C-alpha positions in Angstrom: 0.2 0.0 0.1 1.1 3.3 -0.9 3.2 5.5 2.1 1.0 8.7 1.3 -1.9 6.5 2.2 -1.0 4.9 5.8 0.2 8.2 6.5 -3.4 9.7 5.5 -5.0 6.6 7.7 -2.8 7.2 10.5 -3.3 10.7 10.7 -6.8 10.6 10.7 -7.2 7.7 13.5 -5.3 10.2 15.4 -7.5 13.0 14.9 -10.5 11.0 15.4 -9.0 10.0 18.7 -9.4 13.4 20.6 -11.6 12.9 23.2 -14.4 15.6 22.3 -14.6 13.7 18.8 -15.2 10.1 20.6 -18.3 11.7 22.7 -19.6 12.7 19.3 -18.8 9.3 17.8 -19.9 7.7 21.0 -23.7 10.0 21.3 -24.1 9.1 17.5 -24.3 5.0 18.8 -26.2 5.6 21.1 -28.7 8.0 19.5 -29.0 5.2 16.5 -28.7 1.8 18.4 -31.9 3.7 20.1 -33.5 4.1 16.6 -32.9 0.8 15.4 -34.8 -0.6 18.1 -37.8 1.4 17.2 -39.4 -0.9 14.0 -40.6 1.7 11.2 -37.8 4.9 12.0 -34.2 3.6 11.4 -31.1 5.6 10.9 -32.0 8.1 7.4 -34.5 10.1 9.5 -31.9 10.4 12.4 -29.4 11.3 10.4 -31.7 13.6 8.4 -32.9 15.7 11.9 -28.8 15.4 13.4 -27.2 16.9 10.2 -28.0 20.1 11.0 -26.7 19.8 14.2 -23.2 19.3 12.4 -22.7 23.2 11.1 -20.6 24.3 14.0 -18.4 21.0 13.9 -15.5 20.2 11.7 -15.3 17.5 9.5 -14.3 15.2 11.6 -16.5 15.5 14.2 -19.1 16.3 12.1 -19.1 12.4 10.4 -17.9 10.6 13.1 -21.5 11.9 14.8 -23.5 11.1 11.6 -21.4 7.7 11.0 -21.5 6.3 14.5 -25.7 7.0 14.3 -26.0 5.6 10.6 -23.6 2.2 11.2 -25.1 1.0 14.3 -28.9 1.1 13.3 -28.6 -2.5 11.7 -27.3 -3.5 15.3 -30.3 -2.3 16.8 -32.8 -3.6 15.0 -31.8 -7.2 15.9 -33.6 -6.9 19.2 -37.1 -6.5 18.1 -36.4 -8.8 15.1 -35.1 -11.6 17.1 -37.1 -10.9 20.3 -41.0 -10.2 18.7 -40.3 -10.7 14.6 -40.4 -7.4 14.5 -38.2 -6.3 12.0 -37.0 -3.0 13.5 -35.6 -1.8 10.1 -35.6 -3.2 6.7 -32.2 -4.5 7.1 -33.2 -7.0 9.7 -36.0 -8.6 7.8 -34.2 -11.8 7.6 -33.2 -12.1 10.6 -36.6 -12.1 11.7 -37.2 -16.0 10.1 -34.0 -18.0 12.5 -33.8 -15.4 15.1 -37.1 -15.4 16.2 -37.9 -19.1 15.5 -34.3 -19.1 18.2 -36.5 -17.4 20.8 -39.3 -19.1 20.7 -37.5 -22.2 21.9 -35.6 -20.2 24.8 -32.4 -19.6 22.9 -32.8 -15.6 22.4 -29.5 -14.9 24.2 -28.0 -16.9 21.8 -29.0 -16.0 18.9 -28.6 -11.8 20.6 -25.0 -12.7 21.2 -24.2 -14.7 17.6 -25.8 -11.6 15.7 -23.8 -9.1 17.3 -20.6 -10.5 16.7 -21.1 -10.9 13.8 -22.2 -7.9 13.4 -19.1 -6.6 14.6 -16.8 -8.8 12.4 -19.0 -7.9 9.5 -18.7 -3.9 10.3 -15.1 -4.4 10.6 -15.0 -6.4 7.6 -17.0 -4.0 5.3 -14.3 -1.0 6.9 -11.5 -3.0 5.5 -12.5 -4.0 2.6 -13.9 0.1 1.9 -9.8 1.2 3.1 -9.0 -1.4 0.7 -10.6 -0.8 -2.3 -10.2 3.2 -1.8 -7.4 3.4 -4.1 -9.1 1.0 -6.9 -12.7 1.9 -6.5 -12.9 4.1 -9.5 -12.4 1.8 -12.5 -14.4 -0.8 -10.9 -17.5 1.9 -10.1 -17.6 3.0 -14.0 -17.9 -0.5 -15.5 -21.4 -0.8 -13.7 -24.0 0.3 -15.5 -27.7 0.5 -15.4 -27.8 -3.1 -17.3 -25.8 -4.7 -14.3 -27.8 -3.0 -11.9 -31.2 -4.8 -13.1 -29.6 -7.7 -13.7 -28.3 -7.7 -10.2 -31.9 -7.2 -9.4 -33.2 -9.8 -11.4 -30.7 -12.4 -9.8 -31.5 -11.1 -6.2 -35.5 -11.8 -6.4 -34.5 -15.6 -8.2 -32.4 -16.4 -5.6 -34.7 -16.0 -2.8 -38.0 -16.8 -4.5 -36.6 -20.7 -5.5 -36.3 -21.2 -2.0 -39.9 -20.8 -1.3 -40.5 -24.6 -0.6 -41.5 -27.3 -2.9 -43.4 -24.7 -5.4 -40.7 -22.1 -6.5 -43.0 -20.9 -9.0 -45.6 -19.8 -6.6 -41.9 -17.6 -5.3 -41.8 -16.0 -7.9 -45.6 -15.8 -8.3 -45.5 -13.9 -4.9 -42.1 -11.6 -5.8 -44.1 -10.5 -9.5 -47.3 -9.5 -7.5 -44.9 -7.2 -5.1 -43.0 -5.8 -8.2 -46.7 -5.0 -9.5 -47.6 -3.0 -6.1 -44.6 -1.5 -6.2 -45.2 0.2 -9.8 -48.3 1.6 -8.2 -48.6 5.2 -8.6 -47.8 7.6 -11.3 -44.9 6.3 -13.8 -41.8 7.7 -14.0 -41.6 8.6 -17.3 -45.2 9.3 -19.1 -47.1 10.5 -15.8 -49.9 7.6 -16.2 -51.5 7.1 -13.1 -51.2 3.3 -12.7 -53.6 0.9 -10.3 -54.3 3.9 -7.8 -58.2 3.3 -7.3 -58.0 7.1 -7.6 -56.6 7.4 -4.2 -54.8 10.4 -3.8 -52.6 8.7 -1.0 -51.4 6.0 -4.0 -50.4 8.8 -6.3 -46.8 8.3 -5.2 -47.0 4.5 -4.5 -46.9 2.3 -1.9 -44.2 3.6 1.1 -42.2 1.0 2.5 -42.6 1.3 6.1 -46.5 0.1 6.2 -46.0 -2.8 3.7 -42.7 -4.3 5.8 -44.6 -3.9 8.7 -47.9 -5.7 8.0 -46.0 -8.4 6.0 -44.2 -9.2 9.2 -44.5 -7.6 12.1 -48.2 -7.9 12.3 -48.8 -11.9 11.8 -46.2 -12.3 14.3 -48.0 -10.5 17.2 -50.8 -11.7 15.9 -50.1 -15.3 16.7 -48.6 -14.6 20.1 -52.1 -13.3 21.0 -53.5 -15.8 19.2 -51.1 -18.6 21.6 -51.8 -16.4 24.8 -48.7 -17.2 26.0 -44.9 -16.0 26.5 -42.5 -15.7 23.3 -40.9 -18.3 25.5 -41.6 -20.5 28.5 -38.7 -20.5 29.4 -34.9 -19.6 28.6 -32.9 -22.5 27.5 -29.6 -20.8 28.8 -28.6 -18.7 31.6 -27.3 -15.3 31.2 -23.7 -15.9 30.4 -24.6 -19.2 28.7 -26.1 -18.0 26.0 -23.6 -15.0 25.4 -20.6 -17.0 25.8 -23.1 -19.9 23.0 -23.7 -17.1 20.5 -20.2 -15.8 20.3 -18.5 -19.2 19.6 -21.2 -19.9 17.3 -20.3 -16.8 15.5 -16.5 -17.4 15.6 -16.6 -21.2 14.8 -18.6 -19.9 11.5 -16.0 -17.3 10.8 -16.1 -18.1 6.7 -19.4 -18.0 7.1 -19.0 -14.6 8.8 -16.1 -13.1 6.0 -18.2 -14.5 3.3 -21.2 -12.4 4.3 -19.5 -9.7 4.6 -18.0 -9.3 1.9 -21.1 -9.7 0.2 -23.1 -7.0 2.2 -19.9 -4.3 1.8 -20.0 -5.5 -2.2 -24.0 -5.0 -2.2 -23.7 -1.9 -0.3 -21.6 -0.4 -2.6 -23.9 -1.0 -5.7 -26.2 2.3 -6.1 -30.1 1.9 -6.1 -30.0 -1.9 -3.9 -29.3 -0.8 -0.4 -30.0 -2.1 3.3 -33.1 -3.6 2.0 -31.9 -6.2 0.1 -28.3 -6.9 1.5 -30.0 -9.3 4.0 -31.8 -11.6 1.9 -28.6 -11.8 -0.3 -27.1 -12.9 2.3 -29.5 -15.3 3.7 -30.2 -17.0 0.4 -26.6 -17.2 -0.2 -26.1 -19.1 3.2 -29.0 -21.4 2.2 -27.0 -22.6 -0.8 -23.7 -23.3 0.5 -23.9 -24.1 4.0 -24.2 -27.8 4.6 -27.6 -29.6 6.5 -29.3 -25.9 5.7 -32.1 -27.3 3.8 -33.2 -29.4 7.1 -32.6 -26.2 9.6 -32.8 -23.0 8.3 -36.2 -21.6 9.2 -36.4 -24.0 12.4 -33.6 -21.6 14.1 -30.8 -22.2 12.9 -28.2 -19.6 14.4 -26.2 -19.8 11.1 -29.4 -18.0 9.8 -29.0 -15.3 11.9 -25.0 -15.1 11.5 -25.4 -14.7 7.9 -28.0 -11.6 7.2 -26.4 -10.0 10.8 -22.6 -10.0 9.4 -23.6 -8.5 5.9 -26.0 -5.8 7.0 -23.5 -4.5 9.1 -21.3 -4.4 6.7 -23.0 -2.6 4.0 -22.6 0.7 5.4 -18.7 0.9 4.4 -19.7 -0.5 0.7 -22.1 2.4 0.6 -19.4 4.7 0.9 -17.7 3.8 -2.1 -19.8 6.0 -4.7 -20.8 8.3 -2.2 -16.8 9.4 -1.7 -15.9 8.4 -5.3 -18.6 9.9 -7.3 -21.2 11.4 -5.2 -23.7 8.7 -6.0 -25.5 7.9 -2.3 -25.1 4.0 -2.4 -27.9 3.8 0.4 -30.9 6.6 1.7 -28.7 7.5 4.6 -26.1 8.0 2.1 -27.6 10.8 0.6 -28.1 12.5 3.9 -24.3 12.3 4.5 -23.6 14.0 0.9 -25.4 17.0 3.1 -22.5 17.2 5.1 -20.2 17.5 2.7 -22.2 20.3 1.2 -21.8 21.9 4.9 -18.1 21.5 5.0 -17.2 22.5 1.7 -16.6 19.0 1.2 -16.8 17.5 -2.9 -16.8 13.9 -3.5 -14.7 12.8 -6.1 -11.1 12.8 -6.9 -10.5 15.1 -4.2 -11.6 12.8 -1.3 -9.3 10.2 -2.7 -6.5 12.5 -3.3 -6.6 16.5 -1.2 -9.0 14.8 1.4 -7.9 11.6 2.1 -7.2 11.6 5.6 -10.4 12.9 5.8 -12.1 9.5 4.0 -10.0 7.1 6.8 -11.5 9.4 9.3 -15.0 8.3 7.8 -13.4 4.7 7.9 -12.5 4.5 11.0 -15.5 5.9 12.5 -17.6 3.2 11.1 -15.3 0.7 12.3 -15.4 2.5 15.7 -19.0 2.7 15.9 -19.1 -1.1 14.7 -17.2 -2.0 17.8 -18.9 0.4 20.4 -22.2 -0.6 19.2 -22.0 -4.4 18.9 -19.9 -4.1 22.1 -23.0 -2.4 23.9 -25.7 -5.0 22.4 -23.7 -7.7 23.3 -23.3 -7.0 27.0 -27.0 -6.5 27.6 -28.1 -9.0 25.2 -28.9 -11.7 28.0 -30.7 -9.2 29.7 -32.6 -8.6 26.6 -33.3 -12.3 26.1 -35.2 -12.1 29.0 -37.7 -10.1 27.8 -38.8 -13.4 25.4 -40.1 -15.0 28.7 -42.6 -12.3 29.8 -46.5 -12.3 29.7 -47.6 -11.6 26.3 -49.8 -9.0 27.8 -47.1 -7.1 29.3 -44.9 -7.0 25.8 -47.9 -7.0 23.1 -49.5 -3.6 23.1 -45.8 -1.8 23.3 -44.9 -3.5 20.9 -48.1 -2.3 19.0 -48.2 1.1 19.8 -44.3 1.6 18.1 -45.7 -0.5 15.1 -48.5 1.5 14.7 -46.2 5.0 14.9 -43.3 3.1 12.9 -46.1 2.4 9.7 -47.4 6.0 10.2 -43.9 7.7 9.2 -44.3 5.9 5.7 -45.9 8.9 4.1 -47.0 10.4 7.6 -51.0 9.9 5.7 -54.0 7.8 7.2 -53.6 5.8 4.5 -50.1 4.0 5.9 -52.3 2.5 8.7 -54.8 1.4 6.1 -52.1 -0.3 4.0 -50.7 -1.3 7.5 -53.8 -3.1 8.2 -54.6 -4.4 4.5 -51.1 -6.2 4.5 -50.9 -7.4 7.9 -54.3 -9.4 6.9 -52.1 -10.7 3.8 -49.3 -11.2 5.7 -50.8 -13.7 8.4 -53.1 -15.5 5.8 -49.8 -16.0 3.6 -48.0 -17.4 6.8 -50.6 -19.9 7.9 -51.0 -21.5 4.4 -47.4 -21.3 3.7 -46.7 -18.7 1.4 -43.3 -17.7 1.2 -43.5 -13.6 2.2 -39.5 -13.0 1.6 -40.5 -12.7 -2.3 -42.9 -10.5 -2.1 -41.4 -8.0 0.1 -38.1 -8.2 -2.0 -40.2 -7.8 -4.9 -41.7 -4.9 -3.8 -38.3 -3.2 -3.1 -36.6 -3.9 -6.4 -39.8 -3.5 -8.1 -39.0 0.5 -9.4 -35.1 -0.3 -9.5 -36.0 -3.1 -12.5 -38.6 -0.8 -14.5 -36.6 2.0 -14.1 -33.0 0.0 -15.2 -35.0 -1.8 -17.6 -36.3 1.4 -19.3 -32.9 3.2 -18.8 -30.7 0.0 -20.5 -33.4 -0.4 -23.4 -33.2 3.6 -24.1 -29.6 3.8 -24.4 -28.4 0.0 -25.5 -31.6 -1.2 -27.0 -31.3 -5.2 -26.8 -27.3 -5.1 -27.0 -27.6 -4.7 -23.5 -28.5 -8.5 -22.7 -25.0 -9.4 -24.1 -23.0 -7.6 -21.6 -20.7 -9.8 -20.1 -22.2 -9.9 -16.1 -25.7 -9.4 -17.2 -25.3 -12.8 -19.4 -23.6 -14.4 -16.2 -26.0 -13.1 -13.4 -29.3 -13.9 -16.1 -27.9 -17.4 -16.6 -27.4 -17.7 -13.0 -31.1 -16.5 -12.0 -32.8 -19.2 -14.9 -30.2 -22.1 -13.2 -31.9 -20.9 -9.8 -34.9 -20.9 -10.9 -35.4 -24.3 -13.2 -32.8 -26.2 -11.5 -35.3 -27.9 -8.3 -38.0 -28.8 -11.2 -35.2 -30.7 -13.2 -33.4 -32.3 -10.0 -37.1 -33.5 -9.1 -37.2 -34.6 -12.7 -34.1 -36.5 -12.6 -34.7 -38.2 -9.0 -37.6 -39.4 -10.6 -36.1 -40.8 -13.2 -33.5 -42.3 -10.7 -36.2 -44.2 -8.6 -38.2 -45.4 -12.1 -41.0 -43.1 -11.7 -41.7 -41.7 -14.9 -44.5 -39.4 -13.3 -44.9 -39.2 -9.5 -48.2 -38.2 -7.0 -50.4 -37.5 -9.9 -53.9 -37.8 -8.9 -57.3 -36.9 -9.4 -57.2 -32.7 -9.3 -58.4 -31.6 -5.7 -59.5 -27.6 -4.8 -58.9 -27.1 -0.9 -60.1 -23.8 0.9 -55.9 -23.3 1.3 -56.4 -22.8 -2.7 -58.8 -19.8 -2.4 -55.6 -17.4 -1.8 -54.1 -18.4 -5.8 -57.3 -18.0 -7.1 -57.5 -14.2 -5.3 -53.9 -13.7 -6.5 -54.6 -15.1 -10.1 -58.1 -12.5 -10.2 -56.6 -9.6 -9.1 -53.5 -10.3 -11.7 -55.9 -10.2 -14.2 -57.9 -7.4 -13.0 -54.9 -5.5 -13.0 -53.5 -6.7 -16.7 -56.8 -5.8 -17.9 -56.9 -2.0 -16.4 -53.2 -1.8 -17.6 -53.8 -2.6 -21.3 -55.2 1.2 -21.7 -52.2 3.1 -20.5 -49.2 4.5 -22.9 -47.3 2.1 -24.3 -44.4 3.3 -22.3 -46.2 3.0 -19.1 -47.7 -0.2 -19.7 -44.4 -2.2 -21.1 -42.9 -3.5 -17.6 -46.2 -3.7 -15.7 -47.4 -6.0 -18.4 -44.6 -8.2 -18.3 -44.3 -8.8 -15.0 -48.0 -9.4 -14.6 -48.1 -12.1 -17.5 -45.2 -13.5 -15.4 -46.3 -13.6 -12.4 -50.0 -15.3 -13.9 -48.5 -17.8 -15.7 -46.5 -19.2 -12.5 -49.2 -18.8 -10.4 -51.2 -20.6 -12.6 -48.2 -23.2 -12.8 -48.2 -23.4 -9.7 -52.0 -24.0 -8.7 -52.1 -27.0 -11.2 -49.3 -28.5 -9.9 -50.8 -27.8 -6.3 -54.7 -29.7 -7.7 -53.3 -32.6 -9.5 -50.1 -33.1 -7.0 -51.5 -35.7 -4.2 -49.8 -34.2 -0.9 -47.2 -36.0 0.8 -47.4 -37.2 4.2 -45.6 -35.9 7.2 -43.4 -38.8 7.8 -42.1 -38.5 4.0 -41.8 -34.3 4.7 -39.5 -35.3 7.6 -37.2 -38.3 6.0 -33.8 -36.8 5.8 -32.5 -36.2 2.2 -30.8 -39.3 0.7 -26.8 -38.7 0.1 -26.4 -35.3 -1.8 -29.8 -34.2 -2.0 -31.3 -30.7 -1.6 -34.6 -30.7 0.5 -36.4 -27.7 -0.3 -36.8 -24.9 2.2 -39.8 -23.0 3.6 -37.9 -19.6 3.8 -40.6 -17.9 6.2 -41.1 -18.1 9.9 -44.2 -21.3 10.5 -46.6 -21.5 12.6 -46.4 -23.0 15.7 -49.6 -22.8 18.1 -50.7 -26.0 19.9 -54.2 -25.3 19.0 -56.0 -27.8 16.7 -59.2 -26.1 16.9 -59.3 -23.8 13.5 -62.3 -22.0 14.7 -60.5 -20.9 17.8 -57.5 -19.7 16.0 -59.7 -17.5 13.4 -61.9 -16.2 16.7 -58.8 -14.8 17.9 -57.0 -13.6 15.1 -60.4 -11.9 14.7 -60.1 -10.4 18.0 -56.4 -9.1 17.5 -57.3 -7.4 14.5 -60.8 -5.8 16.4 -58.2 -4.6 19.0 -56.7 -2.6 15.7 -59.7 -1.3 14.3 -60.5 0.1 17.8 -56.9 1.5 17.9 -57.9 3.3 14.8 -61.0 4.5 15.2 -59.9 6.2 18.5 -56.9 7.2 16.9 -59.0 9.8 14.4 -61.5 10.5 17.6 -58.3 11.3 20.1 -55.3 11.1 18.6 -52.9 8.5 18.6 -50.7 9.5 22.1 -53.6 9.1 23.9 -55.3 6.1 22.1 -51.8 4.5 22.7 -52.2 4.8 26.6 -56.1 3.9 26.5 -55.2 0.8 24.1 -52.5 -0.8 26.9 -54.6 -0.1 29.9 -57.6 -1.7 28.2 -55.5 -4.5 26.4 -53.7 -5.5 29.4 -56.7 -5.4 32.0 -59.4 -6.8 29.6 -57.4 -9.6 28.2 -55.2 -10.8 31.2 -56.6 -8.7 34.2 -52.5 -7.4 34.8 -52.5 -5.2 38.0 -52.7 -2.1 38.3 -49.3 -1.9 39.7 -47.9 -2.8 36.3 -50.6 -1.1 34.1 -49.9 2.5 34.9 -46.4 2.6 35.0 -46.2 1.0 31.1 -49.2 3.0 30.5 -47.3 6.2 31.6 -43.7 5.6 29.9 -45.1 5.1 26.9 -46.6 8.1 27.0 -43.5 10.1 28.1 -41.4 7.9 26.0 -44.0 8.6 22.5 -44.0 12.5 23.5 -40.5 12.6 23.9 -39.0 10.5 20.8 -41.8 10.8 18.2 -43.4 14.3 19.2 -40.5 16.4 19.8 -37.1 14.8 18.7 -39.1 13.4 15.8 -41.8 15.9 15.0 -44.2 13.9 13.3 -47.4 15.9 12.3 -49.9 14.0 13.4 -53.7 13.8 11.7 -56.2 15.9 12.6 -58.9 14.1 14.7 -62.4 14.3 15.2 -62.4 15.5 19.4 -59.7 18.0 18.0 -61.8 19.5 15.5 -64.4 19.9 17.9 -63.5 21.4 20.4 -60.7 23.5 19.4 -58.6 23.8 22.6 -57.8 20.5 22.7 -55.4 21.1 19.7 -52.9 21.7 22.8 -52.9 18.2 23.6 -49.9 16.2 20.9 -52.3 14.1 18.5 -55.4 15.8 19.2 
């Protein structure tokens, strides 16, 4: 390495080691951990709010403050993902699958500890990759264009869709539907309004937060309310054992940590992909490469926690690459960071790699130190956090529900966010019950706009020559192989066993197949509406819609004509070298055999949800949270007032300080506030 680079790195470390700058870094880390724990908030909002405070700071302190926050939000978000199955940010969605399954088995402390050690190593590795690639990153970034970005997105969807259980076509259909949902709103090329239902809320498209929280968070909270028990009956390990076991798990899987850390840094460096997909890429990679993954992943395998956690912390180092080199933010938080560049008179590009190289390396050191501080703090308290999983459901569910409401409301700060949360909560719960994979749907939703935008740019700039670019051809080939490999493997296995066609019988239609019928009918309706749009506005929706329709139809016919395997056959271990399919999602684990009981308790849960919305429209969100907590705890389990009142008062103070004063959320007008203007002085009234 060049001596000037080493000198710049050394100068940056010495400058950052000053007590005042370390204090700014530590403050940013603490704020980032808190924001990561709160579902739906994340680091982008925090960085945007803290940016004005950096006006009077020097460049070292400013970037230490902001990067200290941004680097650890994906560390703090592990807590709600593991304990409650609620992703704190979009970067922890994949952690939910095995992390929450481990919490249900009494291994929450082990899962949290493994996640934090993996986050620490992955984050340091991401910073190390950034430091190494700074001198050579420009030629690499210049080669990546819209065709390569499109191919990356398609490959990512195919990798997750094929891990959707015994029917990969069902995974593709779910991903396709997610892409179509992402196309709701005004077409970026022609301005055509697509599938907006004449609703002003949908003109700008569906926001990610209510969709993600509805698909992943509400179903887990609903199932917790159905079981009416603690998340885990008892902790399998005590505090020290859980911390020790998780740390050893992460260190023993060091090669997986390094692979996923490299993957996270690489994906983070690709503008447009960002934190919403990096964990799914890492999880899909682990399922395909880790020995025995198809037997244990999704059931509480610690490696299913280690893979996404090591990747999502490494992404911040990767996201700095295009930000520093070209001024092209690699993620939303990096876009906020560009504001700090302007405030301090810095211009992204060659100057950051030559004249201001010391400041560039100060950013690298900030990310490294922030990961050490953030992961270290969380690791020390992981055993205490794990005890939350053994609390009664009536002590934790109303608190999490209240925060989820506020988190979803931040999507566009409109009433439509809560309606979307309810709709996707019902959809997510139904999909989970019927074993439809949810990850492909949310990944398709995240990548839908990216796919359409880069497809349009690629065709307009290169026509059809972009299909023959080397990286594009390789990624499309890998996507094709991934999609059809399960079908080919099944066919070859049947031939090997001497069976021409296995398991074919008379068509059988079950109640669970109604979801297929509903999806097919909805896609047909959307295609009919799209047929009348402007030609440029309907190309991508029609292509994706027809692919979704074909895959859903094939999957339905396959399910109707194939006889279901017995449970004994499903549990039979795979033969030598054979890869068993995996249902990449949380499974239903309640002990009730009566479907009537399940449906009744689910209806009660969503009834509480609707009552919350009605009360919010009447008196406001923060007062409703107080009423909801008191009513739920008293009516569901007759919790004593000595527990009810402190929680109600505590959540009121917390929501007022964080959401009203700090985040300054503009609460919607309420019925009572409109009738009695004097009451408008009360937050959200």
